[in-house]
N, C-alpha and C positions, 0 to 999 in steps of 0.2 A: 336673745337669739344668738348667743355666743356659747359654745361649749365650755364647761367648767372642768378644769384639771384638778383632781383631788389627790393630795399627798399627805403623808403623816410625817411630822418632824420629830416627835418624841412621844413615848408612852413610858412613864416611869413612876416608881414609888415616891410619895411625897410625905412630908411631916403632916400631922394633924389627926391621925387616927389613934386608937389605943395600941396599935401594933404596926410597925413598918416592915413590910415583907420585902425580901430580896427578889429581884427579877432574875430568873434563871431560865436556861433553855428547857424546852419540854422533854428533851432527851436526858436530862440530868438523872432522872430516876426511871428505872424500867417499869416499876409498878407504883404509881402514885398513891394507890389505896393502902399501901403497906408502910407509909411514912410514920415515923415515931412522932410523939407530941412535940419534941424539940424541932424536928424537921418541918412539921406541919406549921408551926408558928414562925418559921424562918423563911421558907421558899414558896414562890408561886411562879408559874409560867403563864403569863397573861398575854393574850394575843388579840389582834384586831384584823379584820378582813372584810371583804365585800360579801354580803349575804347572797346576793343574786348570783346565779351560776351562768347566766347567758345575757348577752346584750339585747337591747330592744329599743324601739323608738321613744318610749316614755321613761327610759331608765339609762343605763350606761351604754355609751357607744363603744367603749373599750374597757376591758377588765384586764389589768396587768397580772394579777395573781389570784389564784383560786384557793390557795392555802392561807391560813392565818399568818400574819407577820408578828412575831413575838417581840415583846419589849426588849428582851436581852439581845436581839439581833438588829435593833434600830440604831444606826450610827449617825444618821443625818436624814435629811429629807428623802423620803422613799415614795415613789409614785405608786398609787393604787389603781386609778382608773380615770376615765373621762365621762362626765355626765353630758347627755345630749342637750342641745339648746331648747328653749321654749318650755321651761318648767319641768324638766325631767327630774325624777326622784330616784335616789339610790339608798340602800340601807347598809350601814356598817354594823358589824356584829362583833361583840367581844366573846372570846373563848378563854377558858382557864383550865389549867391542871394544878391540883393542889392536894394536900394531904387531908385525911379525914379524922385525925386524932386530936380534935379540939377539946380542950378542957373547960371552956366557957365561951361566951360570945365576945367577939372582938370586932373592931372596925379598922379598916385600912384604907388609905387614900392613895389614888394614882392620879397623875396629871396627864392629859392627852392634848397634844398640839397638832392641829390640822392646818393645811394650807389649801386655799381655794384660789386657783389662778385662772383668769380668763385666757382662753386659747382661741386660735383661729385655724 
């Protein structure tokens, strides 16, 4: 029966896949579909945001941002929103901008750290 404050601490590339991508701002390229093979295997703009667009009794009581928060912009704990008490549910969604010039299948690992604080 206590609201939950949801924040992201970090979203970053990690070791472990066949390819470690660099987190870059989505504005780095004007047309991500035209990246070269080298650029495609180098850069990604990976973002996280709240999927819901409106507050409600069974979901978020407060949504701080409607646009994705990109990994390259996260410098520390960043508030996303507050979930209502009594079992409310909210959905976080990943979004990505990336090149299309893949020469084979790759895997890449990212680590996400979230904070859930009880609030009153």
